[in-house]
C-alpha positions in Angstrom: -29.4 93.1 -115.1 -29.8 91.0 -112.1 -32.7 88.0 -112.1 -33.9 85.4 -109.8 -36.1 82.3 -110.1 -38.2 81.2 -107.5 -40.2 77.9 -106.9 -43.3 77.6 -105.3 -45.5 74.1 -104.7 -48.6 73.6 -102.3 -51.5 70.9 -101.9 -54.8 71.2 -100.5 -57.4 68.3 -99.8 -61.0 68.4 -101.4 -63.8 67.8 -99.5 -67.6 68.2 -100.1 -69.7 71.6 -99.6 -66.8 73.7 -99.6 -65.8 76.6 -101.8 -63.3 75.7 -104.7 -61.4 79.0 -105.4 -58.1 78.9 -108.0 -56.1 81.8 -109.1 -58.9 84.0 -107.4 -61.7 82.7 -109.2 -64.6 80.8 -107.6 -65.2 77.4 -109.8 -68.4 75.8 -109.3 -68.0 72.1 -108.1 -69.5 69.6 -105.4 -65.8 69.8 -103.6 -63.7 72.6 -102.2 -60.6 73.2 -100.7 -59.8 72.3 -96.8 -57.6 75.3 -95.5 -57.3 77.8 -92.8 -57.5 80.7 -95.6 -59.7 80.4 -98.8 -57.3 77.4 -99.8 -56.6 79.3 -103.1 -53.7 76.6 -103.8 -52.6 78.7 -106.8 -52.0 82.2 -105.2 -50.2 79.9 -102.4 -47.8 78.6 -104.7 -47.3 81.8 -106.5 -46.5 83.1 -103.1 -44.1 80.7 -102.2 -42.0 81.1 -105.5 -42.2 84.7 -105.1 -40.7 84.7 -101.6 -38.3 82.5 -102.7 -36.5 84.5 -105.2 -35.3 86.6 -102.4 -35.1 83.9 -99.8 -37.7 85.1 -97.8 -38.6 81.8 -96.5 -42.2 80.6 -97.0 -46.1 81.5 -97.0 -46.4 79.6 -93.7 -43.6 81.9 -92.1 -45.5 85.2 -93.2 -49.0 83.7 -92.8 -49.5 81.1 -90.3 -52.2 78.8 -90.4 -52.2 79.2 -86.6 -53.1 83.0 -86.6 -56.5 83.8 -86.6 -55.9 86.7 -88.6 -55.5 84.7 -91.5 -58.8 82.2 -90.7 -60.8 82.6 -94.1 -58.8 85.2 -95.8 -58.9 85.6 -99.4 -55.6 84.7 -100.7 -55.4 87.7 -103.0 -54.6 89.4 -100.1 -51.9 87.3 -99.1 -50.5 87.8 -102.9 -50.6 91.4 -102.4 -48.8 91.3 -99.4 -46.1 88.9 -100.6 -45.7 91.2 -103.7 -45.2 94.2 -101.9 -42.1 92.6 -99.8 -40.6 91.9 -103.2 -41.4 95.5 -104.9 -40.0 96.9 -101.5 -36.5 94.9 -102.0 -36.3 96.7 -105.7 -37.5 93.7 -107.5 -40.3 92.8 -109.7 -42.0 90.2 -111.6 -40.8 89.3 -115.1 -43.0 86.4 -115.5 -44.9 83.4 -113.9 -45.3 79.8 -114.9 -48.3 77.8 -113.0 -49.2 74.3 -113.4 -52.6 73.1 -111.7 -52.7 69.2 -111.2 -56.6 68.9 -110.7 -58.5 65.6 -111.9 -62.3 67.3 -111.6 -63.6 69.9 -112.7 -61.7 71.1 -115.7 -60.8 74.4 -115.4 -59.4 75.4 -118.6 -63.1 77.7 -119.0 -61.3 79.6 -116.1 -57.7 80.1 -116.9 -58.2 83.6 -118.5 -60.1 84.5 -115.7 -57.6 83.3 -113.7 -54.5 85.2 -115.3 -56.5 88.3 -115.4 -57.1 88.3 -111.8 -53.7 87.2 -110.4 -52.3 90.1 -113.0 -54.6 92.6 -111.4 -53.6 91.8 -108.1 -49.9 92.4 -108.7 -50.6 95.4 -111.0 -52.6 97.1 -108.0 -49.1 96.6 -106.2 -47.2 98.5 -108.8 -48.8 101.1 -111.0 -45.5 102.2 -112.2 -44.7 98.6 -113.2 -47.7 96.9 -114.2 -48.1 92.9 -114.5 -49.8 92.2 -117.7 -52.1 89.1 -118.6 -49.2 87.7 -120.8 -46.5 87.8 -118.2 -49.1 84.8 -116.1 -49.0 81.6 -117.5 -51.8 79.2 -116.0 -51.9 75.5 -117.4 -54.0 72.5 -116.0 -53.3 68.9 -116.3 -54.9 65.8 -114.9 -53.0 62.8 -113.5 -54.9 60.2 -115.4 -56.7 59.1 -112.6 -53.2 58.2 -110.3 -52.6 59.4 -106.7 -54.5 61.8 -104.3 -55.2 64.0 -107.7 -56.5 61.4 -109.8 -58.7 60.1 -106.8 -60.0 63.4 -106.6 -58.9 63.8 -103.1 -56.9 67.0 -103.6 -55.2 69.6 -105.5 -51.7 70.3 -106.1 -50.1 73.5 -107.7 -46.4 74.3 -109.1 -45.5 77.8 -109.5 -42.0 79.1 -111.1 -41.3 83.0 -111.5 -38.6 85.1 -112.5 -38.0 88.5 -110.8 -35.6 91.0 -112.0 -34.0 94.0 -110.1 -35.7 97.5 -110.7 -33.3 99.8 -108.8 -30.4 99.7 -106.7 
């Protein structure tokens, strides 16, 4: 069996009065993500990790922030399009491991919903090879007040994925 690993990373600034969406889930908070799209750093890092598995570039290459087409776009659409690229090349996700670095708000109450949302988007792309919630790990941590995350200026996310070849 053939396997490939991909790694993704994304950062967005936080600003008052904007929407905070992580892993496809709206999270109530006084600050939200500064971005061209909806700014969902979880999904952006996951897309980059998926693209990295097959050397397909990065999310900015496929969905540039200079394009009006992607202004305000729901990042779940970007994940759908990204995963379809992987599937079209004969690969499927085995698992994803995602770490969110965010000082506030605490996102632990939303992690299961994020996992369900991400698995749902991925499963919609591939009903024959559905993605289980158990295939998606989401963890969150603070930086104990250090750096831009600790000062509540932004959020960072790391994602690692494993894909396997499903057809020749």
